[in-house]
C-alpha positions as CSV (number, residue, x, y, z in Angstrom):
1,M,53.0,-26.0,-30.4
2,E,51.0,-24.0,-27.8
3,V,51.2,-26.8,-25.2
4,T,54.9,-27.3,-25.7
5,K,55.6,-23.7,-25.3
6,Y,53.4,-23.4,-22.2
7,R,55.2,-26.4,-20.6
8,S,58.6,-25.0,-21.4
9,F,57.8,-21.9,-19.3
10,E,56.2,-23.9,-16.6
11,K,59.2,-26.3,-16.4
12,W,61.6,-23.4,-16.0
13,R,59.6,-21.8,-13.3
14,V,59.1,-25.1,-11.5
15,A,62.8,-25.7,-11.7
16,T,63.5,-22.3,-10.3
17,L,61.2,-22.8,-7.3
18,I,62.5,-26.2,-6.6
19,G,66.0,-24.7,-6.7
20,V,64.9,-22.2,-4.0
21,H,63.8,-25.0,-1.7
22,V,67.0,-26.9,-2.4
23,L,68.9,-23.8,-1.3
24,F,66.7,-23.7,1.9
25,I,67.7,-27.3,2.6
26,A,71.4,-26.6,2.0
27,H,71.3,-23.6,4.2
28,F,69.8,-25.6,7.0
29,V,72.3,-28.5,6.6
30,H,75.2,-26.1,6.6
31,W,74.0,-24.6,9.9
32,K,73.5,-28.1,11.4
33,I,77.1,-29.1,10.4
34,K,78.9,-25.9,11.1
35,G,76.8,-24.4,13.9
36,R,77.0,-21.0,12.1
37,T,75.7,-20.0,8.8
38,L,74.3,-17.1,6.6
39,A,71.6,-15.3,8.5
40,P,68.0,-16.2,7.3
41,L,67.2,-14.8,3.8
42,E,63.8,-13.8,5.0
43,F,62.1,-10.5,4.2
44,N,60.9,-10.2,7.8
45,E,64.6,-9.6,8.6
46,V,64.0,-6.1,7.2
47,M,62.4,-5.3,10.6
48,Y,65.8,-5.5,12.3
49,T,67.1,-2.9,9.9
50,I,64.1,-0.6,10.4
51,H,64.0,-0.9,14.2
52,Q,67.6,-1.4,15.1
53,G,69.6,0.0,12.2
54,I,71.4,-3.3,11.7
55,V,71.7,-4.3,8.0
56,T,70.8,-8.0,7.6
57,A,71.1,-10.5,4.7
58,G,67.3,-10.4,4.4
59,F,67.4,-6.6,4.0
60,I,70.0,-6.9,1.2
61,L,67.8,-9.5,-0.5
62,M,64.8,-7.2,-0.2
63,A,66.7,-4.3,-1.6
64,V,68.0,-6.3,-4.6
65,V,64.5,-7.6,-5.3
66,M,62.9,-4.2,-5.1
67,V,65.5,-2.7,-7.5
68,A,64.9,-5.6,-9.9
69,T,61.1,-5.1,-9.6
70,L,61.4,-1.4,-10.3
71,I,63.1,-2.3,-13.6
72,F,61.7,-5.6,-14.8
73,G,58.4,-5.8,-12.9
74,R,57.0,-8.2,-10.4
75,F,59.0,-11.4,-11.3
76,F,60.2,-12.5,-7.9
77,C,56.8,-13.5,-6.5
78,S,56.2,-16.2,-9.2
79,W,59.8,-17.3,-9.7
80,G,61.4,-17.0,-6.3
81,C,58.8,-17.0,-3.5
82,H,58.4,-20.2,-1.5
83,I,54.9,-19.2,-0.3
84,L,53.7,-18.8,-3.9
85,A,55.3,-22.1,-4.8
86,L,53.3,-23.6,-1.9
87,Q,50.1,-22.0,-3.2
88,D,50.7,-23.1,-6.8
89,T,51.4,-26.7,-5.6
90,C,48.3,-26.8,-3.5
91,G,46.3,-25.5,-6.5
92,W,47.8,-28.2,-8.7
93,L,46.9,-30.9,-6.2
94,M,43.3,-29.5,-5.9
95,D,43.0,-29.6,-9.7
96,K,44.2,-33.2,-9.7
97,L,41.7,-34.1,-7.0
98,R,39.0,-32.1,-8.9
99,I,38.4,-29.8,-5.9
100,R,37.0,-26.6,-7.3
101,R,38.5,-23.2,-6.4
102,Q,37.9,-19.7,-7.6
103,P,39.2,-16.3,-6.8
104,I,37.2,-13.8,-4.8
105,R,37.0,-10.1,-5.7
106,S,36.4,-7.8,-2.8
107,R,36.4,-4.0,-2.6
108,T,37.9,-4.1,0.9
109,L,40.1,-7.2,1.2
110,I,42.1,-6.2,-1.8
111,W,43.6,-3.3,0.3
112,L,44.6,-5.5,3.2
113,P,48.2,-6.1,2.0
114,I,48.9,-2.4,1.7
115,A,47.3,-1.9,5.2
116,V,49.5,-4.7,6.7
117,M,52.6,-3.2,5.0
118,F,51.8,0.2,6.4
119,Y,51.2,-1.3,9.9
120,L,54.5,-3.2,9.8
121,F,56.9,-0.8,8.3
122,I,55.5,2.8,8.5
123,W,53.2,3.0,11.5
124,P,56.0,2.3,14.1
125,Q,58.1,5.0,12.6
126,I,55.2,7.5,12.8
127,L,54.6,6.6,16.4
128,G,58.3,7.0,17.3
129,L,58.6,10.3,15.4
130,F,55.6,12.1,16.8
131,H,55.1,10.4,20.2
132,G,58.4,8.9,21.1
133,V,56.8,5.4,21.3
134,E,59.3,2.7,20.7
135,A,58.5,0.0,18.2
136,A,57.6,-3.5,19.4
137,P,60.7,-5.1,20.9
138,L,62.5,-7.5,18.6
139,E,65.3,-9.9,19.4
140,V,68.6,-7.9,19.3
141,V,70.5,-9.6,16.5
142,E,74.2,-10.2,16.7
143,A,76.0,-7.5,14.7
144,G,79.4,-7.8,13.1
145,S,82.5,-6.0,14.4
146,S,81.3,-2.8,12.8
147,R,78.1,-3.1,14.9
148,W,75.9,-2.2,11.9
149,S,75.5,-5.5,10.1
150,S,74.4,-9.1,10.8
151,F,75.1,-11.4,7.9
152,T,75.9,-14.6,9.8
153,T,74.4,-16.2,12.8
154,D,74.3,-19.3,15.0
155,N,70.6,-18.8,15.7
156,F,69.1,-20.2,12.5
157,W,65.5,-19.8,13.7
158,R,65.8,-16.1,14.7
159,N,62.7,-14.2,13.7
160,L,61.2,-17.4,12.4
161,P,58.2,-19.3,13.9
162,P,58.7,-22.7,15.6
163,P,58.5,-25.7,13.2
164,G,54.9,-26.6,14.3
165,V,53.7,-23.0,13.8
166,A,55.5,-22.9,10.4
167,V,53.7,-26.1,9.2
168,F,50.3,-24.7,10.3
169,T,51.1,-21.5,8.5
170,F,51.9,-23.4,5.3
171,F,48.5,-25.2,5.6
172,I,46.6,-21.9,6.1
173,C,48.5,-20.0,3.4
174,G,48.4,-22.9,1.1
175,F,45.4,-25.2,1.1
176,A,42.9,-23.1,3.2
177,I,43.5,-19.8,1.5
178,V,43.8,-21.3,-2.0
179,Y,40.5,-23.2,-1.6
180,L,38.6,-20.3,-0.1
181,L,40.1,-17.3,-1.8
182,G,41.5,-18.7,-5.0
183,S,45.0,-19.2,-6.4
184,R,47.5,-16.9,-4.9
185,G,44.9,-15.7,-2.4
186,F,47.6,-15.0,0.3
187,C,49.6,-12.9,-2.2
188,F,46.7,-10.7,-3.0
189,Q,44.7,-10.5,0.3
190,A,47.4,-10.7,3.0
191,C,51.1,-10.4,2.0
192,P,52.7,-7.1,2.9
193,Y,55.8,-7.7,0.7
194,G,53.5,-8.4,-2.2
195,A,52.0,-4.9,-1.6
196,L,55.5,-3.4,-1.8
197,F,56.3,-5.3,-5.0
198,G,52.9,-4.3,-6.5
199,I,53.6,-0.6,-5.9
200,A,57.1,-1.0,-7.3
201,D,55.6,-2.8,-10.3
202,Q,53.7,0.4,-11.3
203,L,57.0,2.1,-11.7
204,A,58.6,-0.7,-13.8
205,P,59.0,-0.4,-17.6
206,G,59.2,-4.2,-17.9
207,R,55.6,-5.3,-18.9
208,I,53.6,-8.0,-20.5
209,V,52.8,-6.2,-23.8
210,L,50.9,-6.6,-27.0
211,A,53.4,-7.1,-29.8
212,G,51.3,-8.4,-32.7
213,D,47.7,-8.9,-34.0
214,C,45.3,-10.1,-31.3
215,T,42.3,-12.1,-32.1
216,S,40.8,-11.6,-28.5
217,C,40.6,-15.4,-28.1
218,G,40.9,-15.0,-24.3
219,L,43.4,-17.8,-23.9
220,C,45.9,-15.5,-22.2
221,T,43.2,-14.6,-19.6
222,K,42.3,-18.2,-19.1
223,A,46.0,-19.1,-18.5
224,C,46.5,-16.3,-16.0
225,S,46.5,-17.5,-12.4
226,S,46.3,-14.0,-11.0
227,D,42.7,-13.4,-12.2
228,I,43.6,-10.6,-14.6
229,L,41.6,-9.8,-17.8
230,V,44.8,-10.0,-19.8
231,H,43.2,-9.8,-23.2
232,Q,41.2,-6.7,-22.2
233,E,44.1,-4.9,-20.7
234,L,46.2,-5.6,-23.8
235,A,43.4,-4.3,-26.0
236,V,42.9,-1.1,-24.0
237,H,46.4,-0.2,-22.8
238,G,48.7,-2.3,-25.1
239,M,50.1,-3.9,-22.0
240,V,49.1,-5.5,-18.6
241,T,48.9,-2.7,-16.1
242,N,47.4,-4.6,-13.1
243,P,49.9,-4.7,-10.2
244,R,48.7,-8.3,-9.5
245,C,50.6,-9.5,-12.6
246,L,53.4,-11.8,-11.3
247,K,55.1,-12.2,-14.7
248,D,54.9,-16.0,-14.6
249,L,54.7,-15.8,-18.5
250,D,51.8,-18.2,-18.7
251,C,49.9,-15.7,-20.8
252,I,52.8,-15.4,-23.3
253,A,53.0,-19.2,-23.6
254,A,49.2,-19.6,-24.1
255,C,48.9,-17.1,-27.0
256,P,48.6,-19.0,-30.3
257,E,49.4,-15.9,-32.3
258,Q,52.5,-15.1,-30.3
259,A,51.1,-11.6,-30.0
260,V,51.7,-11.5,-26.2
261,Q,55.3,-10.8,-25.3
262,Y,57.5,-9.4,-22.6
263,G,58.9,-5.9,-23.4
264,F,59.5,-2.4,-22.1
265,R,57.0,0.4,-22.1
266,M,56.2,3.5,-20.2
267,P,55.3,2.4,-16.7
268,P,51.6,2.5,-15.8
269,L,52.0,5.2,-13.1
270,F,53.2,7.6,-15.8
271,R,50.5,6.9,-18.3
272,K,47.5,9.1,-18.7
273,G,44.7,8.0,-16.4
274,H,47.0,5.8,-14.4
275,P,45.5,2.5,-15.6
276,M,46.1,-0.2,-12.9
277,G,43.6,-2.8,-13.8
278,S,40.6,-3.0,-11.5
279,Y,37.8,-5.3,-10.6
280,T,35.1,-2.8,-11.6
281,G,31.9,-4.7,-12.4
282,R,33.4,-8.0,-11.4
283,F,33.0,-7.9,-7.6
284,S,32.0,-11.1,-5.8
285,F,30.1,-9.3,-3.0
286,S,27.8,-6.4,-2.4
287,L,29.1,-3.3,-0.7
288,Q,27.4,-4.4,2.6
289,E,29.0,-7.8,2.4
290,D,32.4,-6.3,1.8
291,L,32.0,-4.0,4.8
292,F,30.9,-7.0,6.9
293,M,34.1,-8.9,5.9
294,L,36.2,-5.9,6.7
295,V,34.8,-5.6,10.2
296,A,35.0,-9.4,10.7
297,F,38.6,-9.3,9.6
298,L,39.6,-6.5,12.0
299,I,38.0,-8.2,14.9
300,S,39.5,-11.6,14.0
301,V,43.0,-10.3,13.4
302,F,43.1,-8.8,16.9
303,I,41.8,-12.0,18.4
304,Y,44.2,-14.3,16.5
305,R,47.4,-12.2,16.8
306,G,49.6,-13.7,19.6
307,L,46.9,-16.1,20.7
308,Y,48.4,-18.5,23.2
309,D,51.8,-17.0,22.3
310,A,51.7,-19.1,19.1
311,V,50.2,-17.1,16.3
312,P,52.5,-14.6,14.6
313,F,51.1,-11.5,12.9
314,L,51.1,-12.7,9.2
315,L,49.5,-16.0,10.2
316,A,46.9,-14.0,12.1
317,V,46.2,-12.0,9.0
318,G,45.8,-15.2,6.9
319,L,43.5,-16.7,9.6
320,A,41.5,-13.5,9.8
321,V,40.9,-13.3,6.0
322,C,39.7,-16.9,6.0
323,T,37.5,-16.3,9.0
324,A,35.9,-13.2,7.5
325,Y,35.0,-15.0,4.3
326,L,33.7,-18.1,6.2
327,L,31.5,-15.9,8.4
328,L,30.1,-14.3,5.3
329,L,29.4,-17.7,3.8
330,G,27.7,-18.8,7.0
331,W,25.5,-15.7,6.9
332,R,24.6,-16.3,3.3
333,F,23.9,-20.0,4.1
334,I,21.4,-19.0,6.8
335,R,19.6,-16.4,4.7
336,S,19.5,-18.2,1.3
337,G,17.0,-20.8,0.4
338,T,19.5,-22.3,-2.1
339,F,23.3,-22.2,-1.4
340,Q,26.3,-23.9,-2.9
341,L,30.0,-23.7,-2.2
342,R,32.6,-24.6,-4.9
343,G,30.1,-26.7,-6.8
344,Q,28.8,-28.5,-3.7
345,V,25.1,-27.9,-3.1
346,L,24.6,-27.4,0.6
347,K,21.0,-26.1,0.6
348,M,18.2,-26.5,-2.0
349,N,14.8,-24.7,-1.9
350,G,15.1,-24.3,1.9
351,A,16.1,-27.9,2.5
352,T,19.5,-28.3,4.1
353,R,21.5,-31.3,2.8
354,V,24.0,-33.4,4.8
355,K,26.9,-31.4,3.6
356,G,25.0,-28.3,4.5
357,W,24.5,-29.5,8.1
358,A,28.3,-30.2,8.2
359,F,29.0,-26.7,7.0
360,G,26.6,-25.3,9.5
361,V,28.2,-27.1,12.4
362,F,31.6,-26.0,11.2
363,T,30.5,-22.4,11.0
364,V,28.9,-22.5,14.5
365,A,32.1,-24.1,15.9
366,L,34.1,-21.3,14.2
367,V,32.0,-18.6,15.9
368,I,32.3,-20.3,19.3
369,L,36.1,-20.7,18.9
370,L,36.4,-17.1,17.8
371,A,34.3,-15.9,20.8
372,H,36.2,-18.2,23.2
373,S,39.6,-17.0,21.8
374,G,38.4,-13.4,22.1
375,T,37.6,-13.9,25.8
376,V,41.0,-15.5,26.4
377,Q,42.7,-12.7,24.6
378,W,40.7,-10.1,26.6
379,H,41.7,-11.4,30.0
380,T,45.3,-11.9,28.8
381,W,45.4,-8.3,27.5
382,K,44.0,-7.0,30.8
383,G,46.5,-9.0,32.8
384,R,49.4,-8.0,30.7
385,S,48.4,-4.3,30.7
386,V,48.6,-4.5,34.5
387,F,51.9,-6.3,34.4
388,T,53.4,-3.8,32.0
389,A,52.0,-0.7,33.8
390,L,53.5,-1.9,37.1
391,G,56.9,-2.0,35.6
392,T,57.8,-5.2,37.4
393,V,61.3,-5.3,36.0
394,Q,62.1,-1.9,37.5
395,G,60.3,-2.8,40.8
396,V,57.8,0.0,40.6
397,A,55.4,-0.1,43.5
398,A,51.8,-1.1,42.9
399,S,48.7,-1.0,44.9
400,P,47.2,-4.3,46.2
401,Q,44.1,-3.7,44.1
402,E,46.1,-3.4,40.9
403,L,48.0,-6.5,41.6
404,Q,44.9,-8.5,42.4
405,D,43.3,-7.2,39.1
406,G,46.3,-8.4,37.1
407,I,46.4,-11.8,38.9
408,R,42.6,-12.3,38.5
409,H,42.8,-11.7,34.7
410,Y,45.8,-13.9,34.3
411,E,44.2,-16.7,36.3
412,R,41.0,-16.4,34.3
413,A,42.8,-16.5,30.9
414,L,44.8,-19.6,32.0
415,S,41.9,-21.4,33.5
416,I,39.6,-21.1,30.4
417,G,42.2,-21.3,27.7
418,L,42.9,-24.3,25.6
419,I,46.6,-23.9,26.3
420,E,48.5,-22.4,29.2
421,P,51.3,-20.4,27.6
422,I,54.5,-20.5,29.6
423,D,55.3,-16.8,29.3
424,R,51.8,-15.9,30.7
425,R,52.5,-18.2,33.7
426,K,55.9,-16.6,34.1
427,E,54.3,-13.1,34.2
428,L,51.7,-14.4,36.7
429,A,54.5,-15.7,38.9
430,N,56.0,-12.2,38.9
431,L,52.7,-10.7,40.0
432,Y,52.4,-13.3,42.7
433,L,55.9,-12.3,44.0
434,L,54.9,-8.6,44.0
435,S,51.8,-9.5,46.0
436,G,53.9,-11.4,48.5
437,D,52.6,-14.9,47.5
438,R,56.1,-16.5,47.2
439,A,54.7,-20.0,47.4
440,K,52.5,-19.7,44.3
441,A,55.3,-18.0,42.4
442,V,57.7,-20.8,43.2
443,G,55.1,-23.4,42.3
444,L,54.4,-21.8,38.9
445,L,58.1,-21.5,38.1
446,N,58.7,-25.1,39.1
447,D,55.8,-26.2,36.9
448,I,57.3,-24.3,34.0
449,I,60.7,-26.0,34.5
450,A,59.0,-29.4,34.7
451,E,57.3,-28.7,31.4
452,D,60.3,-27.0,29.8
453,P,63.6,-27.8,31.5
454,A,65.5,-25.5,29.2
455,H,63.4,-22.4,30.2
456,V,66.1,-19.9,31.1
457,E,64.0,-17.2,32.8
458,A,62.1,-19.5,35.1
459,R,65.4,-21.0,36.3
460,Y,67.0,-17.6,36.7
461,R,64.0,-16.3,38.7
462,L,64.2,-19.3,41.0
463,G,67.8,-18.5,41.6
464,E,66.9,-14.9,42.4
465,L,64.3,-16.0,44.9
466,A,66.8,-18.3,46.6
467,S,69.4,-15.5,46.8
468,A,66.8,-13.0,48.2
469,A,66.0,-15.6,50.9
470,G,69.7,-15.8,51.8
471,N,70.3,-19.2,50.3
472,N,73.3,-18.2,48.2
473,E,74.6,-21.7,47.7
474,E,71.2,-22.8,46.4
475,A,71.1,-19.8,44.1
476,I,74.5,-20.5,42.6
477,A,73.6,-24.1,42.1
478,I,70.4,-23.0,40.3
479,W,72.3,-20.5,38.1
480,E,74.9,-23.1,37.2
481,S,72.2,-25.5,36.1
482,T,70.7,-22.6,34.1
483,L,73.9,-22.2,32.3
484,E,74.2,-25.9,31.6
485,S,70.6,-26.6,30.6
486,G,69.1,-23.3,29.4
487,A,68.3,-22.8,25.8
488,V,67.9,-19.4,24.3
489,R,64.4,-18.7,22.8
490,P,63.9,-16.2,20.0
491,H,62.6,-12.8,21.1
492,S,63.4,-13.2,24.7
493,R,65.7,-11.9,27.4
494,D,67.4,-15.3,27.7
495,E,70.8,-14.2,26.5
496,E,70.8,-11.4,29.1
497,L,69.7,-13.6,31.9
498,L,72.3,-16.2,31.1
499,G,74.9,-13.5,31.1
500,L,73.8,-12.3,34.5
501,A,73.8,-15.9,35.8
502,A,77.3,-16.4,34.4
503,L,78.5,-13.2,36.1
504,A,77.0,-14.2,39.5
505,V,78.6,-17.6,39.4
506,A,81.9,-16.2,38.2
507,D,82.1,-13.8,41.1
508,V,81.7,-16.7,43.5
509,R,84.3,-18.8,41.8
510,A,86.7,-15.9,41.8
511,R,86.3,-15.4,45.5
512,Q,86.9,-19.2,46.0
513,G,90.2,-19.0,44.1
514,D,89.0,-21.0,41.0
515,A,90.5,-18.5,38.5
516,P,90.2,-20.7,35.3
517,T,86.5,-21.3,35.9
518,A,85.9,-17.7,36.8
519,E,87.7,-16.4,33.7
520,R,85.6,-18.7,31.4
521,L,82.4,-17.5,33.0
522,Y,83.4,-13.9,32.8
523,A,84.1,-14.3,29.1
524,D,80.7,-16.0,28.7
525,A,79.0,-13.1,30.5
526,A,80.9,-10.5,28.5
527,A,79.8,-12.1,25.3
528,R,76.1,-12.4,26.4
529,L,76.0,-8.9,27.8
530,P,77.6,-6.9,24.9
531,N,76.6,-3.5,26.3
532,D,77.3,-4.2,30.0
533,P,80.8,-3.3,31.4
534,R,80.4,-5.2,34.6
535,P,81.7,-8.6,33.4
536,L,84.8,-6.9,32.0
537,L,85.4,-4.9,35.2
538,A,85.2,-8.0,37.4
539,W,87.3,-10.0,34.9
540,S,90.0,-7.3,34.8
541,A,90.1,-7.3,38.6
542,L,90.7,-11.1,38.6
543,E,93.4,-10.8,36.0
544,A,95.1,-8.0,38.0
545,R,95.1,-10.1,41.2
546,T,96.6,-13.1,39.3
547,G,99.4,-11.0,37.8
548,S,98.1,-10.7,34.2
549,E,98.4,-6.9,34.0
550,Q,98.3,-6.7,30.2
551,Q,95.0,-8.7,30.0
552,A,93.6,-6.6,32.8
553,I,94.5,-3.4,31.0
554,T,92.9,-4.7,27.8
555,L,89.7,-5.6,29.6
556,L,89.5,-2.2,31.3
557,Q,89.8,-0.5,27.9
558,Q,87.0,-2.6,26.5
559,A,84.9,-1.8,29.6
560,L,85.5,1.9,28.9
561,D,84.1,1.4,25.4
562,R,81.0,-0.1,26.9
563,G,80.3,3.0,29.0
564,A,81.8,2.0,32.3
565,D,82.3,4.6,35.0
566,E,85.2,6.6,33.4
567,L,86.6,7.8,36.7
568,L,86.8,4.2,38.1
569,V,88.2,2.7,34.9
570,R,90.8,5.3,34.3
571,N,91.9,5.2,37.9
572,N,92.4,1.4,37.6
573,L,94.0,1.7,34.3
574,G,96.4,4.3,35.6
575,G,97.4,2.1,38.5
576,L,98.0,-1.0,36.3
577,L,100.0,1.0,33.8
578,L,102.2,2.5,36.6
579,R,102.7,-1.0,38.0
580,D,103.7,-2.2,34.5
581,G,106.1,0.7,34.1
582,R,104.2,2.2,31.2
583,W,104.6,5.8,32.3
584,N,103.5,7.6,29.1
585,E,100.2,5.7,28.9
586,A,99.7,6.1,32.7
587,K,100.2,9.9,32.3
588,E,97.5,10.1,29.7
589,Q,95.0,8.3,32.1
590,Y,95.8,10.7,35.0
591,Q,95.6,13.8,32.8
592,R,92.0,12.7,32.0
593,L,91.4,12.0,35.7
594,A,92.6,15.4,36.6
595,E,90.0,16.9,34.2
596,L,87.3,14.7,35.7
597,R,88.3,15.4,39.3
598,P,90.2,18.7,39.4
599,A,90.0,19.0,43.2
600,D,91.6,15.6,43.9
601,A,95.1,16.1,45.3
602,Q,96.1,12.4,45.0
603,I,95.4,12.4,41.3
604,R,97.4,15.6,40.8
605,Y,100.3,14.0,42.8
606,T,100.3,10.8,40.7
607,L,100.1,12.9,37.5
608,G,103.1,14.9,38.7
609,V,105.1,11.7,39.3
610,A,104.2,10.3,35.9
611,Q,105.2,13.6,34.2
612,A,108.5,13.6,36.0
613,R,109.1,10.1,34.9
614,T,108.4,11.0,31.2
615,G,110.8,13.9,31.2
616,E,108.3,16.8,31.8
617,P,109.8,18.5,34.9
618,V,108.0,21.8,34.4
619,A,104.6,20.1,34.1
620,A,105.4,17.8,36.9
621,Q,106.3,20.7,39.2
622,E,103.0,22.4,38.3
623,S,101.0,19.3,39.1
624,L,102.7,18.7,42.5
625,V,102.2,22.4,43.4
626,Q,98.5,22.0,42.6
627,A,98.3,18.9,44.7
628,L,99.8,20.7,47.7
629,R,97.4,23.7,47.2
630,L,94.5,21.2,47.3
631,D,96.0,19.3,50.3
632,P,98.8,21.1,52.1
633,D,99.3,18.0,54.3
634,H,100.0,15.7,51.4
635,T,103.4,14.5,52.6
636,R,104.3,12.4,49.5
637,A,103.5,15.3,47.2
638,K,105.8,17.6,49.3
639,Q,108.6,15.0,49.2
640,A,108.2,14.5,45.4
641,L,108.2,18.3,44.8
642,D,111.4,18.7,47.0
643,L,113.1,15.9,45.1
644,L,112.1,17.3,41.8
645,V,113.4,20.8,42.7
646,M,116.7,19.3,44.0
647,N,117.2,17.4,40.8
648,Q,116.5,20.4,38.7
649,R,119.2,22.4,40.7
650,T,121.6,19.5,40.3
651,N,121.1,19.4,36.6
652,T,121.5,23.1,36.2
653,G,124.6,23.2,38.5
654,S,123.1,25.8,40.8
């Protein structure tokens, strides 16, 4: 009976998690077929909402899950999270292979998820509020017509790591962490979203509760994969209060007395003494060892994060947790006469066994790799700090010594690194340009293109160099190839640079009389530069020259919405509206122009003509008189005023 019941819960949960992955696959297939699909349902999409104010599908999912957790408890992690499914699968495989694993209980590492959550979601807001420091730049997501939401996208991989990094992340968060830190080790030692759900769980009335007589057999605790003393918490509190409880219901299925049930009780946070279920008396490490792991983690996470432009933050956290624990094990191995790991004896009475030597070599290699990576990161950080301080994009002047310092650090990082990241070479190329070493810059950019033909920025910069050297035809050819071959990378300026390339090529094609090509390129530039009015202004000028006044007017109105020079746009709009015979609309433009340039006689004259045409002779006379006051020699204004006065006399019969 007990086994059947346990399996029934297990089958339902497995089916749910498989369903989640089926939806992942369907989502991907839909994108491949249609080219556009629902935006990624990833919790990290919440960052777009926090930093850019754009509501995403991921934010909606997060909000729904949080509300559900506040009511029913922490169900999502065990029934809907693909990372937990990965960890449980890895644990199941290890059990089949008889690979021992066990949870670790640390005073310090248990707080890491909350610290990571604070760093990701709260710390940037504090910096921005008190110091005006902007959050780390993210890819600007495509918003809907309301400019506040982003529910669909053609960039399926936005805010997601490349496939290779994703596979490595799955290995670390799955096999490595499960083996070293126990089942669901990533959830409890690294995941910031788990920290949020754990906090929300303390406010939830939905609990695992004691609903009958308990014999304290401990089967519920044995079945729990979250390392909770379920029988003890039920005996003391009448329910499970530990925020690590993922509500997978294994404890309910395991109870032979059916005394453990799911029900609703007063949330732990509102109970006397705030019982939250602790590790008190069950720690795996001494206080000194816990502090050692905390320091090792902090050092490691700074080294791993962004290493070779390939390690995202959460992967760095997972790697750092594993590294901290492995370094502690290495220290124990050195100091202890007898040492075993997961049932494997590595050292006995001071004698190191073969497996012990293998572990020792691995630990030494880990220390060397960490030190080497730290050195690479140090030089990279120093080089980038120079690059950022110089403000290369804005062309801020820099001393030769500063440039040489930045170049030296970049060159060192690239020479000793295991990988030469493309973006670091690109930044080094920019420093070469600022130092006057054009040949090295061109060489680096060409090397980047040879390695990655779709690299937009390298191609665009080569075009800029050709243009600066006066080779305009070469520059246009390079930018055309950029538009044809360039592929937009996540978290880059590629869209902007492609837009600028399209604008430059469109200007040339417009001057050459190739209107259809120019129009297509202007449309492309306008789409890629959503806040830049220049493509719309140039496009409207082309449409006006080719006789498409209405299209030109529409484009000018859009440019005005994008913050174009109001005086210029309204002047052009007024001229086009006059040419199209739309006097009322033209009058509105010149009324605004008169407010912007009250001392401009020509604007007052044109406004007077428009007012006369729309049946406002008194206002027209006033505008023409003002035009003559501003410029007594304005012949056309005098003629228009005389004609207006004569018509008024004729109409009144005087």
